[in-house]
N, C-alpha and C positions, 0 to 999 in steps of 0.2 A: 307391773303397772296395773294389770287387771285385778290382782288381789288387793292392791292398795285402794283402787277405786271402789271395790266392794266393801272394804273395811271403813273407809272414810265416813259414810253416813252413820255407822254405829258409833264411831268416835264423836261425831257431832251430837248424837243422842246422849252420850255419856256426859259430854261437856255441858249440854243444855240442862240436864238434870243436876249437875254439880252447881251451875250458876243459880238454878232455881232454889236449891237448898241453901246456897249462900245468901240469897236475898230473903228467902222465907224465914230463916232462923231469927234474924233481929226483928223482923216485922211481925212475926208470928202469923203469917198468912200463907200457909203451905199449899192450900188447895189451888188458889189462883196461880201461884208461881209454877206448881207442877203441871197444871193444865196448860199453861203457856209453853213449858218445856216439851210436853207431849205433842202439842200442836205444831211447834217448830220442827220437831223430829219427824212427825208424820208428813208434813208438807214438803220438807226438803229431802227426806230420806226414803219415804215410802212406808209400806205396811210393816216391813221387818224392823227397821229402826224405830218406828212408832211403838210397836209392841215392846221392843227392847226398852224404850223410854218409859212405857207404862210399868214394866216390871221394876225398873230402878226407882221410879217415883213411889211405887207402892212400898218397896222396902224402906226407902228413906222416910216416907210418911209414917210408917209403923214404928220405925226405930227411933226417930227423933221427936215425933209430935204426939204419938198416942201413948197413953199410960199402959203399962209401966214403960217409962222412957228407957231408951238405950238397951232395949231387949226386943228380940223378935218373938213377940207373944201377943195374942189378942184375947181380951176378955169380951164379955157380952156387950158391954157398953161401948168399948172401942170398936167392936165389929160393926155396930150401927153406923159409926162414922166411916170406917174403912170400906165397907161394902159399897155405899153410894159413890165414894171417891173412886174406887177401882172400876165400877161399872161405868161411871161417867167418862173416865179416861178411855176405856175400851170403846165406848160409843163415839167419842171424839175421833179415835183412830179409824173406826169403821166409816164415819161420815167423810173424813178426809180421803180415805182410800176410794170410797164411792165417787167422790168428786174427781179424784185423779183419773179414775177409769173413764168417767164420763167425758172429761176434757180430752183424754187420749183418743177415745172413740170419735169425738167431734173433729179432732185434728186429722185423724185418718180418713174420715168421710170427706172432709174438705180437700185433703190431698188427692183422694180418688176423683172427686169432682173436678179438681183442677187438672189432673192428668187426663181425664176423659175429655174435658173441653180442649186440652192441648192436642190430644189424639184426633178429636173431631176436626179441629182447625187444620191440623196437618193433613188429615185425610181429605178434607175439602180442598186444600191447596194442591195436593197431589192429583186429585181427580178433577180439579178445576170446576168444582161445584160449590155453590153457596146455599144457605138456608134462609127462609123468610117466613114472616107471618103477617096476616092482614085482618082487617075487620070482617065481620060476617056479611055485611051488606054492600061493601065497596072494595076496591083494590088498594085502599089506603093502608099502607104497610105500617105495622106496629113494631116489627123487629127485622133487622138485617144483620147477618153474620159479617165478620170482617172480610171473608172471601167474596161476599156479594159486592162489596164496594170495589174490590180489585177487579172482579169480572166486568162490572159495569163501567169501569174506568173512572170512578169517583174517588175523591180523597176519603180516608177513613173518618168516621164520625160516630158519636154516641147515639145520634138520632137518625132514624130511617128517613129517606127522602119523602117529600110530599108527592101527592098524586100528579101534580103538574110536572115536577122534576122527573118522575118516573116516565110519564108520557113522552117527554122530550128525548128520551133515550132510544125510542123506536121510531121507525118510519110510520106515517099516519095509517097506512093500510095495515101494517103489522099490529099497531096499537089497537085499531078497531077490531081486528080478528081476535086479539087477546082478551079485550073487554067482553066480546060476544061469548067467547068460551067460558069466561068467568061467570057471566050471568046465567048461562045454561047450566053450569055446574051448581050454582047457588040455588036455582029453582029445582033442579033434580036431585040436589044433595049428593052429587057424584064427583069423582076425581076428573080433572082435566089435565091435558098435556099437549104440547105442540112445539114446533121449531119456529123461531122468529129471528129475523135479521136484526142486528144491533147497529146503531149509529156509533161508530168508534171514534174516539177523540184523535187517534193517530191516522185516520183515513183508511185503515185496513178493513176488509170485509170480514165480519164476524157473525156467528150464528149461535143463539142460545136455545136450549131445550128447557122449557118452563113446565114444571109439574106442580099442581095444587090439589090439596086434599082437605075436605071439610071436617072439622072437629065438632061432633054432635054432643048436645047435652043429654041429661037424663030423660027429658021429654021429647027428644028428637030434634030440638031446634039447633041451628048452626051457631056455635059459639065463636068460631074463628076459622080462617083458612091458614094452613101451614103448607109449605112446599119447598122445592129446591129449584135452583137455576144452574144448568150445566153448560159450560162453554164447549160446544161440539164443533167448533171451527176446524180443529185439527182432525177430528174424526171424519168430518165431511171431506176435508182435503185428502185424508188417507183413503177414504172410500173412493173418491174420484181417481186418485192415483192407482188404487187397486183395480178399478175397472179398466183404466188405461193399460195396466200391466196385464190383466186378463186378455184384453184385446191383442196386446203384443204377443202374449203367449200363444193365443190362437193363431195369430199370423205366423209365429215361429213354428208352431206345430204343423201348419199347412206347408211352410217351406221345408221343414224337416221331413214331412211325409213325401214331398216332391223329391227331395234329395235321396231319401231311402228308396223310393221307387225308381230313381235314376241310376244309383250306384250299380256297378257291374257285378253284383253278387246277390244271392238269394238270402233275404233277411226276414226275421220274424220276431215276435215278442209273445210272452205268455204272462199270465197273472202270477201272483205270489204263490199260488197253490199248484202251478204248473200247467194250467189249462191254456191252450193257445188262443190268443186274442187277435193277432194281426199278422198278416203276411204281405210283403211288398209286391209290387206289380210284377217284377221279374220272377218271383217265386210262383205266382199264380199263372203267369204266361208259360213258364217252363212245365208245370204239372198239368195245366189245362183245367184246374179246379177254380171254382169261384170262391170269393172270400167266405161266403156262408157255408160252403161245403168243407172248407179247410179248417175253420175254427174248431175249438174244443178238441175232439179226437178224430175229426175227419181227415186230418193229414196222414193218418196211418194207412189210408188206402193206396198211397203212392209209394210206400216202402215195400221192398222185396219181401215176399212171405218168409223167406229164410232168415231175414234180419229183423223183422218187426218186433218179435218178442224180446230179443236181446237189446234192441234200441230202446224200447219202452221201459224195460227193467233198469237200464242204465240211466235213463232220464228221471225215473222215480227216485233212484238213489241220489242223484244230484240235487233234486228238489229237497229231499230229506236232509241232506248234509249242508245245503246252503253254500256249497263251494262250486267254483267254475269247473268245467270239464269238457271233454270232447270224445267223439267216437266215430268210427267209420261204418257206413251202411250204404246199400244200393237204393237209389230213388228212381222212380219211373218218370220218363219224359212224356210229354203229351202224345208222342207218336208210339208209345209203348216200349221204347228202349230203356233198359235199366243202365244207369251209370253210377260209379262209386262217388260218394260225397263224404266230406268231413263235416260232421255236425258239431258245432261249438256253441256252448251256452254259458252265460255269465249273469250273476244276479245283480240287480240294481237296488241299492239300499238308500234309505233316507238318512237324515242327520243322526237319528238314534241307532242306526245300524240295522234296522228292520228291513227285510226284503219286501219291496213293493212291486217288483216286476222282474221278469227274466227276459234278456235279449240274446239273440243268437243269429248265426249265419250258417249257411250250407255252402261249402266250397267244393267245386267239381275237382276231384283228384283222379279221375279215370286215366288221364294221360300219365300222371305221375306214377300210378300203380302199374301201368303197363311198362313204363320205363324202369321201375324198380324190379319188376318181374324179369325184364330183359337183362338188367344188371345182375340179378341173382343167377340167371341162366349163364351169363358170361362168367360169373364167379365160380359156378359149378364146373364150367368147362375149364377155367383156369386151374381150379383145384385138381381136376382130373389130369390136366397137362403136367402140373407140378408133381403129382404123385406118380406120373408115368415116366417122366424124364429120368435118365440114369445118372442122377446126381443127388446130393444131399442139400436140401433147401431149408432155410430158416428165415424167420422174421422176428424183429425186436421193436419195442417201442422207442420213442425219441430219446428216452433216458437210458436205453440199453437193456431193458428188461425183456427177456426172451418170451415171445407171445405165441409163436407157431413154429413147428418143425414138421416136415413131411414124414410120411410113414417110413421112408427109407432110413431116415436118421434113427427113428425109434427102433426099427428092426436091427440096424447096425449096432446101436448101443445096448439094445436089450433093456430099455428103460422107457418110462412114460414122460410126458411133458413136464409134470410136476417135479420129477427128479432132475431134469435139465434146467428148469427155470430157477430164478433167484440165484444166479451164479453157480448153480449145481453142475453145469457143464464143465466147469474148471476141474472138477474131480475126475473127469474122463481123459484129461490131458496127461501126456508123459511128464513126470516131475521136472525134467530138464527144460521143458517148453512152457511151463506155467508162467514164470516171471516175464519173459519177453512177450508172450501172447497177451497177457493182461495189460502190460504196459502199452502195447500197440493199440489195444481196444480202448483203453481209457484216453489215449491221445486222440483217437478218432472221435470219441464222444465229446471231447472238449473242443476240438477244432472244427468238427464237421467234415474232415477230409475222409476220402474213401479208406476202407480198412482192407489191408492185404497182409497176410502172414502165412507162414507154413509151420505146421506142428503135427505131432503124432497123436492120433485119436484112438482111444482104446475100444476095441471091438467087444461084443458080448462075450466072446470066449477068452478075453484077456490079452489078445494080440494087438499090438500097437501098429498102426499103419499111417504113413505120411499123407497129409491132406494139404492142398493149397486152398486157403480160405479167402474169399472175396466178400466185402460188405460195402453196399452203396446206400447213402441216405436218400430218402424220398422227401421232397419239399412241397409245401403248398404254394399258392400264387404269390405270397408275400416273402417267400424264401425261407420260411421257418421249417425246421426238420419235423416231420410227422412220424416217421418210423424208419427202420433199417431193413433192407432186404439183403440176403446173403446166400452164398453158394459154397459148398465144400466139394472140392474136386480131388478124387483119389489119385495121388501121384506116387504111391508107394512103388509100383512097378517101374515108373520113370526114374524114381530115386535110385532103385537098385541098378537100373541100366546105366544111369549116370555114374554111379560108383564103379561099376564094371568098366565103363569107358575111361574113367579117371585112372583106374589101375592099368588099363591097356596103354593109355597115354603115358603114364609114368614109366612103364616098361619100355615103350618106344623112346621116351625121353632118355632113359638110361642107355638104350642102344645108340641113340644119336650122340649122347654124351660120350659114350665109349669111343664112337667113331671120331668125335671131335678130339678126345683126349689122345687118340692115336696120332692125329695130325699134330696135336699140341706137343706130344712126347717127342716127335721127330724134331720139332723146333727146339725143344728143351734139351735134347741129347747133346747139342753143341755146347749149351751152357753147362751141362754136367761134366763134359769132357775137360773143360777148363779147370774146375776145382780138383778133378781127379789127376789131371796132369800136374797141377801145382802140388798135390799131395805126394806124387811120385818124386817130383824134383826136390821138394823139401825133405823127403825121406833120404834121398841120396846125399843131400847136403848135410843132414844130421849125422849120417853114417861117417862122412868124411871128417866132420868136426870131432867126432868121437874117436876116429882112428888116428888122429894126429897125435904127435908126441911133443909135449904132453897134450891130452885131450882138451879141446876148447869147449868147456861145458856151457858157457854163456851162449855161444853161438849155437851149440846143439839145442839148448833150451828154446831159443827163439825159433829155430826151425821146427821143433816139436810143436810149439804153440801155433805156428802157421799151418802145420798138418792138421791139428785139431780143428782150427777155424775152417779150413777148406773142407774137412770131412763133414762138419756140421752143415755147411752150405749145401753140400751135395745131398746130405740126408734129408734136409728140409725140403729140397726139390722133390726127392723121391716120395717123401711122406705126403706131400700135397697131390702128387700124381695118383698115389694109392687112394687118397680121399675121394678123388673123382670117380673111381670105380666102385666105391662103397657108398652106402646110404648114410654118409656122415652128417651129423647135425651141424647147423650153422655156427661157425666160430666168429662171433661178433667182437671186433676190437676196433680201436681208434686207428684210422688209416688216412694217409695223405693220397688224394686222388691223383695228383701229378706223379707221385712215385709209382703208383700202379700203372699209369700210362707209360712211363719210362720203362718199367719192367717188361710190359707186353711188347713194346717196340723193340727192345733188345732181343726178345724171344723170336720175333718175326723178321728180324733184320735180314737173315739169309734168304727168306722167302720173298721179301720185298725186292731184294737185289736180283734174285733169280727171275722175277716176273716184271722187272723194270718199272717199279712203282716208286714215285717220289712222294715222300711224306713231309708235310709241312705242319708245324704245331704252333699254337698260340695259347700257351698255358699261363694263366694268371697266377703270379706269385702270391704267397701268403694265404692260400685258400684255407677255409676252416676244415677241421678234421671231420671225417664221416665215420659212421659205425657200420661195419660190414665184415664179410668173410673174404679174405684176400684172394684165395684161389677162385671162388665163384665170381668175384669182380674181374679177375684176370680172364676167366673164361668168357664173361660178358664182353669185355673189350676185344678179346681174341676173336670171338664170333663176329662182332661188328666189323673188325678189320678184315678178316677173311672174306666176309660177305661183300665188303667194298672192293677188295682185290679181285674176287671172282666176277663182280659186276663189270669190271673194266677189261676183262679178257678180250673182248671183241673190239676194243677201241684202238684204232690205228691212225686216225686223222688228227690226233691231239695227244699231248703228253698225259700219261696216266698219273694223276695226282690224288693223294689222299690227305685230307685236311682234318686236323684234330684240334679242337678248341675246348678249354676249360675256363670257367669263370664262376664267380659267386652269384647265385640267383636270389633276389630279395624274397624272403619269406619261404623259400623252398630249399635252401642249402646250396649244393653245388650242381652246376649244369655242365654236361659234357656233350659236345656235338662231334659226330664223325661223318664227314662228307666225302663223296666220291664224284668222279666226272664221267660216270657210266651213262647208260641210256635212261636211267630213272625207273620209277615204278608206275606201271600202267594202272594198277589197282592198289593204291597205298592202304586202303581200309582193310584189305585182306592179308597184308604182309605178315601180321603176327598170328594168323590162324594156323593151327596145327595142320601139317601135311600140305600146306599151300607153298608152292615153290615155283620159281621161274627158271631154275637150273635144270638141265637135261637129266643129270644124275643125282639131283638133290632129294633129300628126304622131306623137306618142308618143316623141320623141327628146330633149326638153329635159332630163328628169331622168336619162335614160341618159347624156347628155353630162355632166351634173353629176357623176355617179358616176365617169365616166372621168377628169374633171379632178381629183377628190379622190384617187382611187387613184394617179394620176400624181404627186401630191404626197405619196404615202405616208401618206394620211389615211384616214378612215373616214366614211361617210355612211349615215344611216339615218333612218327616219321614225317618229313616235309620233302615233297618231291615235285619237280616240274618235269613233265615228260620230255625226254631228250636232253635234259640239262643236269643229270645226276640226281642223287638222292642224299638226303641228310637224315641221320638217325640221332635223336636227342633223348637224353634221359637225365633225370634229376634224382639226387639222393639227399636225405635230410642230414643236418649237422649232427655231430656227436653231442650227446646230452650235456657234457661238461664244457662244450665250446662256448665262449662268450658270444653273446648275440649283439 
């Protein structure tokens, strides 16, 4: 589009020249026609299209109208016509271009004047000021700007108001003062100005500032007065409000000064460069200095000589950085005593961020420092105690990170704190103890419960020793964990002693077991005699059937099978007896508890009869199977029965009864109760302790062995006793794994 708009004037010039040629050819008037084409091209297209039209006209004039025609050639006679024609066309283009430039300049000047007037009017409107002009000898105005009418509250008009209309806008006193000032300025040929009240049409109080300036002629005479009228009503109101604000600020400053003098702290302020300007009353009363003595650098006199250089240097660095800060130093009281103070300074900035003042306070921290020193002393004492106690002490953060160990741990492990921190202590544990120890520690960290575990901890020489580890969380007032404190107690010697004790107990248990088996074997001998006697009888029968004529092989075969069966029964009894003397492993099979009770009752039948003991049973049918070793469970029941029988030896006033009950226990498998009617247990809590016995010749191992057997079968054994009313021993055994629940 831009190229087209540039080409269009040249196209108009070509068309104009073509039309001029078409008209000039029949009329034979080429000069006037081509002049007209050049004028049209120059007026509407400008200099370029005008010159283009001059060139086309010259070519057409020479080719079509000058001899020799239809040739681009000029002779002397033709040149006399062509030269003036060409020059005249150029002159026309030049005149037209000069006219166009003059018109363009005029339009630009007019636009600038119009913009200036608009700017002036807008500026007067924004500044609420108007311009005026008057005659040289009176205040009769000859010109009023539009803003003057608005300021004066008059409707806009092309004519300025008359002198009478102008006088009616001011109170009489103000108009008289204005005319006097005008006369004085006219006589002295000087500028006048003043503030005058205005009679407002809406009843509000308004004030004008009127300024007049004389315009002098060449000979010094006054030609006219020009001036401005500014509505300063809002300025005067703002000034009044500002004065009231200043009064309020002064009152606020007085109140603030009173507050600052009253607050229970030593306060001060300094200029932007750091020079002290103000100290409150408490500061002056504390130091005994006057305000004049303390300002600038006078305050340094009350700072301890050992602290003054350090404090001044720190203060200068704060002023240079423009950042708030604090420092501790000793300051002298009026009685000469020095006390520790915390000096705090903070910059006060204006809206642009520039520091205009420094404010600060001095806080007495003497008591705090003494308390801190006492606390440090207690910490030193505590540290010495921790290092001196014969134990390994550690401390960890709330999240479990090791933060402190005493020297005994470092000496024991032969490592520093860095090697133990960040879970490095795990590498000093015995490999078998790592997983349970870490699991217990993580559980304590998660739940906040005390930490207690035993593990083997490697010494610097590679030897592992057993330790009992205790960890207790410390909490703040809100109950949040702040850290962990712990103790490692060396229990390696105790562990060795416990192991030795367990071995001794095991040997004693075997001895007691052997003694029990001796008693058990006597009872079993009767049971062994029966299958042996049956074997002998069946052997004789087999021989008789074989000796018959003819031999009765079928009967002999039956007798031989009975011999095998009875032999196996006797062999099984013997094998189990031998197992009691050996450290045989547990043979866990599915068993019926009622069958085991029946077997033991059969084994003890002769002993029960001999000692006049009546046995009553209440066995629940259909009990679920249990998992266990038959011989050990027989020994368990045998010990409990013998214990009940022995307990009733001294009973003479009532029948000796032994009651056995079995039943299914919800959630625990099978429950068995063995009750006697003896004197009961005086100390039932000690009944299962090793070597504790109430019998004159007892070893105190029978019930301890019973508990070991029950616990080995994942069961539970306890006693219920009422003094003088017999004792009841109860135990539960879990169901067999394949038993339907």
